[in-house]
MIDOSE-1310 file (N, C-alpha, C; in nm, 2 decimals, decimal comma, always signed):
residues 302
xxxx	+6,03/+8,69/+4,56/+6,07/+8,78/+4,65/+6,23/+8,77/+4,64; +6,28/+8,96/+4,70/+6,37/+9,00/+4,72/+6,39/+9,08/+4,79; +6,46/+9,08/+4,87/+6,45/+9,14/+4,99/+6,62/+9,18/+5,05; +6,64/+9,25/+5,12/+6,80/+9,28/+5,14/+6,83/+9,39/+5,25
xxxx	+6,90/+9,42/+5,36/+6,90/+9,52/+5,47/+7,04/+9,59/+5,45; +7,03/+9,67/+5,47/+7,15/+9,80/+5,45/+7,19/+9,84/+5,57; +7,37/+9,87/+5,63/+7,29/+9,96/+5,75/+7,46/+9,89/+5,80; +7,53/+9,99/+5,90/+7,66/+10,01/+5,90/+7,70/+10,15/+5,94
xxxx	+7,82/+10,17/+5,98/+7,84/+10,31/+6,09/+7,81/+10,41/+6,00; +7,82/+10,41/+5,85/+7,80/+10,54/+5,77/+7,68/+10,53/+5,69; +7,59/+10,60/+5,74/+7,44/+10,59/+5,70/+7,49/+10,68/+5,54; +7,56/+10,74/+5,52/+7,56/+10,82/+5,40/+7,58/+10,72/+5,30
xxxx	+7,70/+10,67/+5,34/+7,74/+10,55/+5,24/+7,63/+10,40/+5,20; +7,56/+10,38/+5,35/+7,43/+10,22/+5,30/+7,34/+10,28/+5,23; +7,32/+10,39/+5,27/+7,18/+10,50/+5,14/+7,22/+10,48/+5,05; +7,33/+10,53/+5,01/+7,38/+10,58/+4,86/+7,39/+10,40/+4,77
xxxx	+7,41/+10,34/+4,86/+7,43/+10,18/+4,80/+7,28/+10,16/+4,80; +7,22/+10,19/+4,84/+7,06/+10,13/+4,87/+6,99/+10,18/+4,75; +7,04/+10,30/+4,74/+6,95/+10,41/+4,63/+7,01/+10,34/+4,44; +7,12/+10,33/+4,45/+7,24/+10,26/+4,37/+7,18/+10,17/+4,31
xxxx	+7,10/+10,03/+4,43/+7,06/+9,93/+4,40/+6,91/+9,94/+4,27; +6,82/+10,08/+4,40/+6,69/+10,04/+4,29/+6,72/+10,05/+4,18; +6,83/+10,13/+4,13/+6,86/+10,17/+3,96/+6,85/+10,05/+3,89; +6,87/+9,92/+3,95/+6,85/+9,80/+3,85/+6,71/+9,76/+3,83
xxxx	+6,63/+9,84/+3,89/+6,44/+9,85/+3,90/+6,38/+9,93/+3,85; +6,43/+9,96/+3,74/+6,39/+10,08/+3,63/+6,24/+10,06/+3,60; +6,16/+10,01/+3,61/+6,02/+10,01/+3,63/+5,91/+9,96/+3,71; +6,08/+9,98/+3,85/+5,98/+9,99/+4,00/+5,98/+10,10/+4,03
xxxx	+5,82/+10,18/+4,08/+5,87/+10,30/+4,18/+5,84/+10,22/+4,33; +5,92/+10,25/+4,38/+5,95/+10,21/+4,52/+5,87/+10,33/+4,63; +5,84/+10,25/+4,72/+5,74/+10,31/+4,79/+5,83/+10,34/+4,93; +5,84/+10,41/+5,00/+5,87/+10,48/+5,10/+5,83/+10,43/+5,23
xxxx	+5,87/+10,38/+5,34/+5,80/+10,37/+5,48/+5,87/+10,41/+5,55; +5,90/+10,46/+5,66/+5,89/+10,57/+5,75/+5,86/+10,45/+5,91; +5,96/+10,38/+5,90/+5,90/+10,23/+6,00/+5,92/+10,34/+6,13; +6,02/+10,40/+6,15/+6,03/+10,43/+6,31/+5,92/+10,57/+6,36
xxxx	+5,84/+10,61/+6,30/+5,73/+10,70/+6,33/+5,61/+10,64/+6,29; +5,58/+10,53/+6,26/+5,45/+10,47/+6,21/+5,45/+10,31/+6,28; +5,29/+10,35/+6,34/+5,29/+10,25/+6,42/+5,29/+10,09/+6,34; +5,30/+9,96/+6,46/+5,33/+9,84/+6,38/+5,27/+9,78/+6,31
xxxx	+5,09/+9,83/+6,33/+5,05/+9,75/+6,23/+4,99/+9,84/+6,09; +5,00/+9,93/+6,09/+5,07/+10,04/+5,95/+5,12/+9,96/+5,85; +5,25/+9,93/+5,92/+5,33/+9,89/+5,87/+5,31/+9,77/+5,79; +5,27/+9,69/+5,89/+5,26/+9,53/+5,82/+5,16/+9,55/+5,75
xxxx	+5,01/+9,60/+5,76/+4,95/+9,60/+5,64/+4,97/+9,63/+5,54; +5,10/+9,73/+5,50/+5,14/+9,77/+5,37/+5,24/+9,67/+5,34; +5,26/+9,59/+5,43/+5,37/+9,47/+5,37/+5,28/+9,34/+5,32; +5,20/+9,35/+5,40/+5,04/+9,25/+5,36/+4,96/+9,24/+5,25
xxxx	+4,91/+9,41/+5,22/+4,84/+9,39/+5,13/+4,92/+9,38/+4,98; +4,83/+9,37/+4,88/+4,89/+9,36/+4,76/+4,76/+9,46/+4,69; +4,82/+9,47/+4,54/+4,73/+9,60/+4,45/+4,75/+9,48/+4,36; +4,63/+9,51/+4,31/+4,53/+9,41/+4,22/+4,59/+9,47/+4,07
xxxx	+4,65/+9,58/+4,05/+4,69/+9,61/+3,92/+4,84/+9,60/+3,95; +4,91/+9,61/+4,02/+5,07/+9,56/+4,00/+5,10/+9,42/+4,05; +5,18/+9,37/+3,99/+5,22/+9,23/+4,03/+5,37/+9,26/+4,13; +5,43/+9,30/+4,08/+5,57/+9,34/+4,17/+5,58/+9,47/+4,25
xxxx	+5,60/+9,51/+4,35/+5,60/+9,65/+4,41/+5,72/+9,64/+4,44; +5,79/+9,77/+4,51/+5,88/+9,82/+4,56/+5,88/+9,91/+4,64; +5,94/+9,84/+4,76/+5,89/+9,87/+4,93/+6,06/+9,89/+4,94; +6,07/+10,01/+5,06/+6,18/+10,08/+5,13/+6,16/+10,08/+5,26
xxxx	+6,18/+10,04/+5,35/+6,19/+10,05/+5,52/+6,26/+10,07/+5,59; +6,23/+10,22/+5,61/+6,35/+10,31/+5,69/+6,34/+10,32/+5,89; +6,43/+10,25/+5,88/+6,46/+10,28/+6,06/+6,38/+10,18/+6,13; +6,33/+10,05/+6,07/+6,29/+9,97/+6,12/+6,32/+9,92/+6,30
xxxx	+6,46/+9,92/+6,29/+6,49/+9,90/+6,45/+6,47/+10,06/+6,56; +6,43/+10,13/+6,48/+6,38/+10,25/+6,59/+6,22/+10,21/+6,62; +6,15/+10,18/+6,59/+6,04/+10,19/+6,60/+5,97/+10,08/+6,75; +5,91/+10,16/+6,76/+5,88/+10,11/+6,98/+5,88/+9,94/+6,98
xxxx	+5,79/+9,94/+6,90/+5,73/+9,83/+6,90/+5,80/+9,72/+6,80; +5,96/+9,69/+6,74/+6,02/+9,68/+6,66/+6,03/+9,53/+6,68; +6,02/+9,45/+6,83/+6,10/+9,33/+6,85/+5,94/+9,22/+6,80; +5,81/+9,28/+6,79/+5,72/+9,22/+6,75/+5,71/+9,28/+6,54
xxxx	+5,71/+9,38/+6,53/+5,70/+9,40/+6,43/+5,81/+9,30/+6,32; +5,93/+9,31/+6,38/+6,02/+9,23/+6,32/+6,01/+9,11/+6,33; +5,96/+9,02/+6,43/+5,94/+8,91/+6,41/+5,82/+8,88/+6,28; +5,71/+8,93/+6,32/+5,60/+8,92/+6,21/+5,71/+8,96/+6,00
xxxx	+5,73/+9,05/+6,04/+5,77/+9,07/+5,90/+5,90/+8,94/+5,84; +5,98/+8,88/+5,92/+6,06/+8,80/+5,95/+5,97/+8,70/+5,87; +5,85/+8,65/+5,95/+5,75/+8,54/+5,91/+5,72/+8,53/+5,76; +5,68/+8,70/+5,74/+5,66/+8,70/+5,55/+5,77/+8,68/+5,45
xxxx	+5,89/+8,76/+5,49/+6,00/+8,70/+5,43/+6,06/+8,55/+5,45; +6,05/+8,46/+5,49/+6,04/+8,37/+5,52/+5,95/+8,28/+5,40; +5,82/+8,32/+5,41/+5,73/+8,26/+5,32/+5,76/+8,26/+5,22; +5,78/+8,40/+5,18/+5,84/+8,47/+5,03/+5,74/+8,41/+4,90
xxxx	+5,61/+8,43/+4,95/+5,50/+8,37/+4,85/+5,46/+8,50/+4,78; +5,54/+8,62/+4,77/+5,52/+8,76/+4,67/+5,61/+8,75/+4,61; +5,60/+8,85/+4,52/+5,73/+8,88/+4,41/+5,77/+9,05/+4,45; +5,70/+9,06/+4,58/+5,76/+9,24/+4,59/+5,93/+9,25/+4,62
xxxx	+6,00/+9,37/+4,58/+6,12/+9,39/+4,60/+6,11/+9,45/+4,74; +6,17/+9,41/+4,90/+6,18/+9,47/+4,95/+6,33/+9,52/+5,04; +6,36/+9,64/+5,04/+6,47/+9,66/+5,11/+6,44/+9,75/+5,29; +6,55/+9,73/+5,31/+6,58/+9,76/+5,46/+6,65/+9,85/+5,46
xxxx	+6,65/+9,99/+5,56/+6,72/+10,05/+5,56/+6,77/+10,11/+5,72; +6,87/+10,10/+5,76/+6,93/+10,20/+5,91/+6,96/+10,26/+5,88; +6,98/+10,35/+5,98/+7,04/+10,48/+6,00/+7,19/+10,43/+6,12; +7,24/+10,32/+6,14/+7,32/+10,26/+6,26/+7,38/+10,15/+6,20
xxxx	+7,44/+10,06/+6,28/+7,51/+9,94/+6,21/+7,43/+9,86/+6,36; +7,35/+9,77/+6,32/+7,28/+9,69/+6,35/+7,35/+9,56/+6,43; +7,33/+9,54/+6,58/+7,45/+9,46/+6,63/+7,42/+9,32/+6,55; +7,57/+9,22/+6,59/+7,51/+9,10/+6,52/+7,48/+9,00/+6,57
xxxx	+7,42/+8,99/+6,66/+7,37/+8,88/+6,79/+7,23/+8,93/+6,78; +7,17/+8,99/+6,68/+7,03/+9,00/+6,72/+6,94/+8,89/+6,56; +6,85/+8,87/+6,61/+6,81/+8,80/+6,50/+6,75/+8,86/+6,37; +6,72/+8,97/+6,39/+6,70/+9,10/+6,29/+6,85/+9,06/+6,18
xxxx	+6,92/+9,10/+6,20/+7,07/+9,06/+6,13/+7,10/+8,94/+6,10; +7,08/+8,86/+6,13/+7,15/+8,74/+6,14/+7,07/+8,64/+6,02; +6,89/+8,67/+6,03/+6,83/+8,65/+5,93/+6,87/+8,71/+5,79; +6,91/+8,81/+5,76/+6,95/+8,85/+5,64/+7,10/+8,80/+5,64
xxxx	+7,20/+8,78/+5,71/+7,32/+8,72/+5,68/+7,30/+8,56/+5,63; +7,20/+8,55/+5,74/+7,23/+8,39/+5,66/+7,11/+8,40/+5,51; +7,09/+8,44/+5,46/+7,00/+8,45/+5,36/+7,08/+8,54/+5,24; +7,22/+8,57/+5,28/+7,33/+8,65/+5,18/+7,24/+8,76/+5,12
xxxx	+7,18/+8,82/+5,25/+7,09/+8,98/+5,18/+7,14/+9,08/+5,26; +7,24/+9,06/+5,29/+7,30/+9,19/+5,41/+7,40/+9,22/+5,34; +7,41/+9,40/+5,34/+7,50/+9,52/+5,27/+7,54/+9,62/+5,40; +7,69/+9,58/+5,46/+7,73/+9,68/+5,55/+7,83/+9,74/+5,50
xxxx	+7,79/+9,92/+5,52/+7,89/+10,02/+5,48/+7,93/+10,12/+5,63; +8,08/+10,16/+5,63/+8,08/+10,17/+5,81/+8,19/+10,28/+5,73; +8,20/+10,37/+5,87/+8,30/+10,49/+5,83/+8,47/+10,43/+5,81; +8,51/+10,49/+5,68/+8,63/+10,46/+5,65/+8,74/+10,56/+5,70
xxxx	+8,84/+10,47/+5,70/+8,96/+10,53/+5,77/+9,05/+10,61/+5,62; +9,15/+10,71/+5,64/+9,21/+10,76/+5,56/+9,27/+10,71/+5,38; +9,29/+10,53/+5,42/+9,37/+10,47/+5,35/+9,21/+10,44/+5,24; +9,13/+10,38/+5,34/+8,96/+10,35/+5,26/+8,94/+10,49/+5,16
xxxx	+8,93/+10,57/+5,21/+8,89/+10,76/+5,17/+8,97/+10,74/+5,06; +9,08/+10,70/+5,02/+9,14/+10,77/+4,92/+9,09/+10,67/+4,78; +9,07/+10,54/+4,83/+9,04/+10,47/+4,72/+8,92/+10,45/+4,73; +8,82/+10,50/+4,76/+8,64/+10,57/+4,77/+8,60/+10,67/+4,67
xxxx	+8,76/+10,75/+4,71/+8,73/+10,93/+4,63/+8,78/+10,88/+4,47; +8,90/+10,82/+4,44/+8,92/+10,78/+4,34/+8,82/+10,70/+4,23; +8,73/+10,59/+4,32/+8,65/+10,54/+4,20/+8,55/+10,66/+4,19; +8,47/+10,76/+4,30/+8,38/+10,86/+4,27/+8,45/+10,93/+4,16
xxxx	+8,56/+10,98/+4,15/+8,63/+11,05/+4,07/+8,59/+11,02/+3,91; +8,63/+10,85/+3,90/+8,62/+10,81/+3,84/+8,44/+10,83/+3,74; +8,37/+10,79/+3,84/+8,23/+10,76/+3,79/+8,21/+10,86/+3,80; +8,24/+11,02/+3,83/+8,16/+11,13/+3,81/+8,25/+11,17/+3,64
xxxx	+8,37/+11,08/+3,59/+8,39/+11,15/+3,49/+8,54/+11,26/+3,50; +8,54/+11,28/+3,63/+8,69/+11,34/+3,64/+8,81/+11,29/+3,67; +8,95/+11,39/+3,62/+9,01/+11,35/+3,63/+9,09/+11,46/+3,72; +9,14/+11,45/+3,85/+9,16/+11,50/+3,91/+9,37/+11,47/+3,95
xxxx	+9,44/+11,57/+3,99/+9,60/+11,59/+4,04/+9,57/+11,49/+4,17; +9,64/+11,42/+4,17/+9,68/+11,31/+4,35/+9,66/+11,47/+4,45; +9,77/+11,58/+4,42/+9,76/+11,65/+4,53/+9,61/+11,71/+4,56; +9,54/+11,74/+4,43/+9,42/+11,79/+4,49/+9,30/+11,73/+4,51
xxxx	+9,33/+11,54/+4,48/+9,24/+11,47/+4,58/+9,30/+11,48/+4,70; +9,45/+11,51/+4,73/+9,45/+11,49/+4,84/+9,37/+11,64/+4,98; +9,38/+11,76/+4,88/+9,34/+11,88/+4,93/+9,18/+11,83/+4,91; +9,13/+11,77/+4,86/+8,97/+11,75/+4,86/+8,94/+11,69/+4,98
xxxx	+9,01/+11,56/+5,00/+8,99/+11,49/+5,10/+8,99/+11,53/+5,25; +9,13/+11,63/+5,27/+9,13/+11,70/+5,37/+9,04/+11,81/+5,39; +9,01/+11,90/+5,31/+8,94/+11,95/+5,28/+8,76/+11,95/+5,39; +8,73/+11,84/+5,31/+8,60/+11,76/+5,36/+8,59/+11,69/+5,49
xxxx	+8,73/+11,66/+5,57/+8,77/+11,60/+5,65/+8,74/+11,46/+5,67; +8,77/+11,44/+5,55/+8,69/+11,26/+5,49/+8,60/+11,22/+5,52; +8,51/+11,35/+5,49/+8,30/+11,31/+5,52/+8,35/+11,25/+5,41; +8,28/+11,12/+5,32/+8,22/+11,14/+5,23/+8,08/+11,16/+5,16
xxxx	+8,02/+11,21/+5,23/+7,87/+11,32/+5,18/+7,96/+11,45/+5,15; +7,98/+11,52/+5,22/+8,07/+11,62/+5,20/+8,13/+11,60/+5,09; +8,24/+11,53/+5,05/+8,29/+11,54/+4,96/+8,24/+11,48/+4,86; +8,11/+11,41/+4,80/+8,04/+11,41/+4,70/+7,95/+11,52/+4,68
xxxx	+7,94/+11,61/+4,80/+7,90/+11,75/+4,73/+8,02/+11,84/+4,72; +8,09/+11,82/+4,68/+8,21/+11,94/+4,68/+8,24/+11,88/+4,52; +8,23/+11,72/+4,50/+8,27/+11,63/+4,35/+8,14/+11,72/+4,26; +8,04/+11,71/+4,28/+7,89/+11,77/+4,21/+7,95/+11,92/+4,16
xxxx	+8,00/+12,00/+4,31/+8,03/+12,11/+4,24/+8,13/+12,15/+4,10; +8,22/+12,02/+4,14/+8,31/+12,06/+4,03/+8,31/+11,98/+3,88; +8,17/+11,93/+3,86/+8,09/+11,86/+3,75/+8,02/+12,01/+3,70; +8,00/+12,05/+3,79/+7,90/+12,20/+3,69/+7,99/+12,33/+3,68
xxxx	+8,12/+12,27/+3,70/+8,22/+12,38/+3,68/+8,26/+12,34/+3,49; +8,22/+12,46/+3,44/+8,20/+12,45/+3,33/+8,36/+12,40/+3,25; +8,45/+12,47/+3,32/+8,60/+12,45/+3,29/+8,65/+12,33/+3,38; +8,62/+12,32/+3,43/+8,64/+12,17/+3,53/+8,77/+12,23/+3,60
xxxx	+8,73/+12,32/+3,67/+8,85/+12,46/+3,71/+8,87/+12,37/+3,91; +8,99/+12,30/+3,88/+9,00/+12,26/+4,04/+9,07/+12,36/+4,15; +9,13/+12,45/+4,12/+9,17/+12,53/+4,19/+9,05/+12,58/+4,33; +8,97/+12,59/+4,28/+8,85/+12,59/+4,42/+8,88/+12,56/+4,51
xxxx	+8,95/+12,45/+4,52/+8,95/+12,37/+4,63/+9,07/+12,39/+4,73; +9,15/+12,44/+4,67/+9,27/+12,50/+4,74/+9,18/+12,63/+4,78; +9,12/+12,72/+4,66/+9,09/+12,87/+4,71/+9,01/+12,83/+4,84; +8,99/+12,76/+4,93/+8,89/+12,74/+5,03/+8,95/+12,78/+5,13
xxxx	+8,97/+12,64/+5,20/+9,07/+12,61/+5,31/+9,19/+12,71/+5,33; +9,26/+12,62/+5,19/+9,41/+12,68/+5,19/+9,43/+12,82/+5,17; +9,33/+12,89/+5,14/+9,37/+13,09/+5,12/+9,30/+13,12/+5,24; +9,18/+13,06/+5,37/+9,16/+13,09/+5,44/+9,25/+13,06/+5,60
xxxx	+9,36/+12,98/+5,57/+9,48/+12,96/+5,64/+9,58/+13,05/+5,62; +9,63/+13,03/+5,46/+9,72/+13,16/+5,48/+9,67/+13,30/+5,49; +9,55/+13,34/+5,49/+9,50/+13,46/+5,56/+9,47/+13,49/+5,68; +9,46/+13,34/+5,73/+9,47/+13,34/+5,87/+9,64/+13,44/+5,91
xxxx	+9,73/+13,36/+5,90/+9,87/+13,32/+5,91/+9,89/+13,48/+5,86; +9,86/+13,52/+5,73/+9,90/+13,70/+5,72/+9,85/+13,79/+5,83; +9,71/+13,75/+5,90/+9,68/+13,85/+6,00/+9,72/+13,83/+6,13; +9,77/+13,70/+6,13/+9,89/+13,70/+6,26/+9,97/+13,77/+6,28
xxxx	+10,08/+13,74/+6,15/+10,18/+13,82/+6,14/+10,21/+13,97/+6,13; +10,05/+14,05/+6,08/+9,98/+14,20/+6,08/+9,99/+14,22/+6,25; +9,95/+14,15/+6,29/+9,88/+14,17/+6,44/+9,74/+14,19/+6,45; +9,70/+14,18/+6,31/+9,57/+14,22/+6,31/+9,46/+14,09/+6,37
xxxx	+9,40/+14,13/+6,50/+9,34/+14,05/+6,57/+9,18/+14,02/+6,54; +9,12/+14,15/+6,46/+8,99/+14,13/+6,43/+9,01/+14,06/+6,34; +9,10/+14,08/+6,21/+9,08/+14,00/+6,12/+9,11/+13,85/+6,16; +9,23/+13,79/+6,23/+9,24/+13,69/+6,27/+9,09/+13,62/+6,31
xxxx	+9,06/+13,68/+6,43/+8,89/+13,66/+6,44/+8,78/+13,59/+6,34; +8,79/+13,69/+6,25/+8,71/+13,68/+6,15/+8,71/+13,56/+6,07; +8,84/+13,54/+6,03/+8,89/+13,42/+5,97/+8,87/+13,26/+6,03; +8,87/+13,28/+6,17/+8,84/+13,17/+6,27/+8,72/+13,17/+6,24
xxxx	+8,66/+13,22/+6,27/+8,48/+13,24/+6,28/+8,44/+13,14/+6,14; +8,49/+13,23/+6,02/+8,47/+13,12/+5,93/+8,48/+13,01/+5,89; +8,63/+12,95/+5,93/+8,65/+12,83/+5,90/+8,60/+12,78/+6,01; +8,52/+12,80/+6,11/+8,42/+12,73/+6,24/+8,29/+12,69/+6,17
xxxx	+8,27/+12,83/+6,11/+8,12/+12,79/+6,01/+8,12/+12,68/+5,89; +8,23/+12,65/+5,83/+8,27/+12,55/+5,75/+8,26/+12,41/+5,81; +8,23/+12,45/+5,92/+8,24/+12,29/+6,02/+8,40/+12,19/+6,01; +8,54/+12,32/+6,02/+8,66/+12,26/+6,04/+8,66/+12,22/+6,18
xxxx	+8,70/+12,14/+6,22/+8,80/+12,06/+6,33/+8,85/+12,13/+6,40; +8,90/+12,21/+6,50/+8,98/+12,28/+6,55/+9,12/+12,23/+6,55; +9,12/+12,09/+6,59/+9,23/+12,02/+6,52/+9,29/+12,00/+6,44; +9,24/+12,00/+6,26/+9,22/+12,04/+6,17/+9,31/+12,11/+6,16
xxxx	+9,22/+12,24/+6,19/+9,28/+12,37/+6,17/+9,41/+12,38/+6,23; +9,45/+12,36/+6,34/+9,55/+12,34/+6,40/+9,68/+12,29/+6,32; +9,65/+12,21/+6,24/+9,73/+12,08/+6,16/+9,74/+12,20/+6,06; +9,65/+12,20/+6,04/+9,68/+12,33/+5,88/+9,77/+12,42/+5,89
xxxx	+9,76/+12,51/+6,00/+9,86/+12,62/+6,04/+9,99/+12,54/+6,08; +10,00/+12,45/+6,12/+10,13/+12,38/+6,14/+10,20/+12,36/+5,97; +10,10/+12,29/+5,91/+10,15/+12,22/+5,79/+10,22/+12,35/+5,70; +10,14/+12,47/+5,70/+10,14/+12,58/+5,61/+10,24/+12,64/+5,64
xxxx	+10,27/+12,69/+5,80/+10,42/+12,72/+5,87/+10,53/+12,66/+5,84; +10,50/+12,52/+5,85/+10,63/+12,48/+5,82/+10,67/+12,47/+5,64; +10,58/+12,46/+5,57/+10,58/+12,48/+5,41/+10,66/+12,67/+5,40; +10,61/+12,73/+5,49/+10,64/+12,88/+5,49/+10,78/+12,86/+5,47
xxxx	+10,85/+12,83/+5,61/+10,99/+12,83/+5,66/+11,05/+12,75/+5,56; +11,03/+12,61/+5,52/+11,13/+12,55/+5,39/+11,14/+12,66/+5,27; +11,01/+12,71/+5,24/+11,04/+12,79/+5,11/+11,15/+12,92/+5,15; +11,11/+12,96/+5,25/+11,16/+13,04/+5,28/+11,37/+13,01/+5,29
xxxx	+11,35/+12,90/+5,34/+11,52/+12,84/+5,34/+11,53/+12,83/+5,24; +11,50/+12,76/+5,13/+11,55/+12,69/+5,00/+11,59/+12,82/+4,91; +11,46/+12,92/+4,92/+11,49/+13,03/+4,85/+11,64/+13,10/+4,87; +11,65/+13,10/+4,99/+11,75/+13,17/+5,06/+11,90/+13,09/+5,02
xxxx	+11,87/+12,96/+4,95/+11,98/+12,89/+4,92/+12,02/+12,91/+4,73; +11,92/+12,96/+4,67/+11,90/+12,99/+4,53/+11,86/+12,86/+4,53; +11,78/+12,84/+4,54/+11,70/+12,70/+4,48/+11,60/+12,77/+4,35; +11,59/+12,69/+4,24/+11,49/+12,70/+4,14/+11,34/+12,71/+4,19
xxxx	+11,23/+12,81/+4,13/+11,11/+12,79/+4,14/+11,05/+12,56/+4,12; +11,12/+12,53/+4,04/+11,15/+12,40/+4,01/+11,21/+12,32/+4,08; +11,28/+12,33/+4,15/+11,30/+12,29/+4,27/+11,30/+12,24/+4,37; +11,26/+12,40/+4,44/+11,14/+12,38/+4,57/+11,03/+12,33/+4,52
xxxx	+10,95/+12,33/+4,43/+10,84/+12,26/+4,41/+10,89/+12,13/+4,43; +10,95/+12,07/+4,38/+11,02/+11,90/+4,36/+11,01/+11,87/+4,48; +11,10/+11,94/+4,53/+11,17/+11,91/+4,68/+11,04/+11,90/+4,79; +10,93/+12,03/+4,80/+10,83/+12,03/+4,91/+10,70/+11,99/+4,83
xxxx	+10,70/+11,90/+4,70/+10,60/+11,88/+4,65/+10,47/+11,92/+4,69; +10,49/+12,03/+4,63/+10,37/+12,16/+4,61/+10,32/+12,20/+4,46; +10,20/+12,22/+4,42/+10,18/+12,26/+4,28/+10,23/+12,34/+4,26; +10,30/+12,40/+4,16/+10,39/+12,49/+4,10/+10,33/+12,65/+4,14
xxxx	+10,18/+12,62/+4,11/+10,10/+12,79/+4,13/+10,06/+12,79/+4,24; +10,13/+12,77/+4,35/+10,07/+12,77/+4,46/+10,23/+12,85/+4,53; +10,32/+12,87/+4,44/+10,48/+12,88/+4,51/+10,43/+13,02/+4,52; +10,43/+13,11/+4,38/+10,45/+13,23/+4,42/+10,41/+13,31/+4,53
xxxx	+10,27/+13,27/+4,55/+10,24/+13,36/+4,69/+10,28/+13,27/+4,80; +10,34/+13,18/+4,81/+10,38/+13,16/+4,94/+10,56/+13,20/+4,97; +10,58/+13,20/+4,84/+10,71/+13,27/+4,83/+10,69/+13,41/+4,91; +10,64/+13,50/+4,81/+10,56/+13,64/+4,90/+10,55/+13,70/+5,03
xxxx	+10,47/+13,60/+5,10/+10,48/+13,59/+5,22/+10,57/+13,54/+5,33; +10,62/+13,47/+5,27/+10,76/+13,40/+5,36/+10,88/+13,52/+5,40; +10,86/+13,60/+5,25/+10,94/+13,76/+5,30/+10,86/+13,86/+5,34; +10,78/+13,82/+5,45/+10,69/+13,91/+5,52/+10,79/+13,86/+5,68
xxxx	+10,86/+13,74/+5,67/+10,87/+13,69/+5,81/+11,02/+13,66/+5,84; +11,08/+13,66/+6,00/+11,19/+13,63/+6,02/+11,19/+13,51/+6,06; +11,29/+13,44/+6,06/+11,32/+13,26/+6,10/+11,27/+13,29/+6,25; +11,32/+13,37/+6,33/+11,30/+13,38/+6,47/+11,14/+13,40/+6,47
xxxx	+11,03/+13,47/+6,46/+10,88/+13,47/+6,40/+10,86/+13,36/+6,42; +10,92/+13,29/+6,29/+10,86/+13,15/+6,26/+10,88/+13,06/+6,34; +10,95/+13,04/+6,41/+10,98/+12,96/+6,53/+10,93/+12,97/+6,64; +10,88/+13,13/+6,68/+10,83/+13,17/+6,77/+10,66/+13,10/+6,80
xxxx	+10,63/+13,12/+6,65/+10,47/+13,06/+6,64/+10,45/+12,88/+6,64; +10,55/+12,89/+6,58/+10,52/+12,69/+6,59/+10,55/+12,67/+6,67; +10,63/+12,71/+6,76/+10,62/+12,68/+6,95/+10,50/+12,68/+7,02; +10,43/+12,77/+6,98/+10,35/+12,82/+7,07/+10,22/+12,74/+7,04
xxxx	+10,18/+12,72/+6,90/+10,11/+12,61/+6,83/+10,14/+12,45/+6,88; +10,25/+12,43/+6,88/+10,30/+12,31/+6,94/+10,25/+12,26/+7,05; +10,30/+12,40/+7,20/+10,21/+12,38/+7,30/+10,07/+12,37/+7,32; +9,99/+12,48/+7,21/+9,85/+12,44/+7,20/+9,82/+12,32/+7,17
xxxx	+9,85/+12,25/+7,08/+9,82/+12,11/+7,03/+9,80/+11,99/+7,11; +9,94/+11,98/+7,21/+9,98/+11,96/+7,36/+9,85/+11,97/+7,44; +9,84/+12,07/+7,48/+9,70/+12,13/+7,59/+9,57/+12,04/+7,50; +9,55/+12,06/+7,42/+9,44/+12,01/+7,35/+9,45/+11,89/+7,36
xxxx	+9,54/+11,82/+7,30/+9,55/+11,63/+7,32/+9,57/+11,59/+7,48; +9,58/+11,65/+7,56/+9,60/+11,60/+7,71/+9,44/+11,67/+7,79; +9,36/+11,72/+7,68/+9,22/+11,75/+7,76/+9,27/+11,90/+7,84; +9,34/+11,98/+7,86/+9,42/+12,05/+7,93/+9,26/+12,19/+7,91
xxxx	+9,30/+12,17/+7,75/+9,17/+12,28/+7,70/+9,09/+12,23/+7,56; +8,95/+12,32/+7,54/+8,92/+12,29/+7,45/+8,93/+12,36/+7,31; +8,95/+12,29/+7,21/+9,05/+12,32/+7,07/+8,99/+12,43/+7,01; +8,82/+12,44/+7,02/+8,76/+12,59/+6,97/+8,85/+12,70/+7,12
xxxx	+8,80/+12,69/+7,19/+8,87/+12,80/+7,29/+8,97/+12,85/+7,29; +9,06/+12,70/+7,29/+9,25/+12,74/+7,25/+9,26/+12,83/+7,13; +9,21/+12,75/+7,01/+9,23/+12,85/+6,90/+9,20/+13,01/+6,91; +9,10/+13,00/+6,99/+9,00/+13,15/+6,97/+9,13/+13,21/+7,06
xxxx	+9,16/+13,16/+7,19/+9,25/+13,23/+7,28/+9,37/+13,29/+7,21; +9,42/+13,20/+7,14/+9,55/+13,24/+7,08/+9,61/+13,30/+6,96; +9,51/+13,25/+6,85/+9,54/+13,31/+6,73/+9,57/+13,43/+6,75; +9,46/+13,56/+6,81/+9,50/+13,69/+6,80/+9,66/+13,75/+6,85
xx	+9,69/+13,64/+6,92/+9,82/+13,69/+6,99/+9,91/+13,60/+6,95; +9,92/+13,53/+6,86/+10,05/+13,45/+6,80/+10,15/+13,56/+6,75
């Protein structure tokens, strides 16, 4: 008998790993048991019954820990696993991180049958993203990789979906990543500069619909304003396109539009907007105002 438990604070990563594991058994058709919504006897019967026409079964038991009779059910299932008299392959998946002091988790750990997948920080996400791109046969510039990570808020599931879109692009055109959030942020800055309140609100609503965190939107606004200010300053110093891109480490194809935008601003305007955004950032971080509300109130009046 083969058995293993997949769990962790990242249900997407743990489930992805489980699905990958099933590929090691191409001749087995796995039966999925949603343990959360089924009664304990039905689950126990499925595990205990044998098929006369199949010598080895594949079973995936999901959310056993959410079953209302989990204590009784887990006790019975662990007894079956300990006996190990069948040739079945049984994988368990929990959409959460199981506590370390439970008998459920201890059993799998003692049998070296435990897989844990937790949420990633920015550093580990970068490594994960690089591996995912290699697995999918994609070679992206580091700058584009960073934009992809930021655009998806370091969410592996959202990022994986974007990678699939890249695979479907016949020309493997990565500029669409910049064309999503980047264009919206620049458009918002333009609308702010033109005092177009309706357009500002329209863009902001679109950013919210894309599930972008208000803190992230605010940081992107500040980032782009900083780039705008520096491009304007370096251009005034007669720096070449190549020098500006090198100093600021920005993709060359983005510079012409940024430079055009910078010509619409006076330094005094940029400083004033940046100060207002900094003040809003402080208000949000100190809990004095909600992020969504703060951006909604301030953007049309910057």
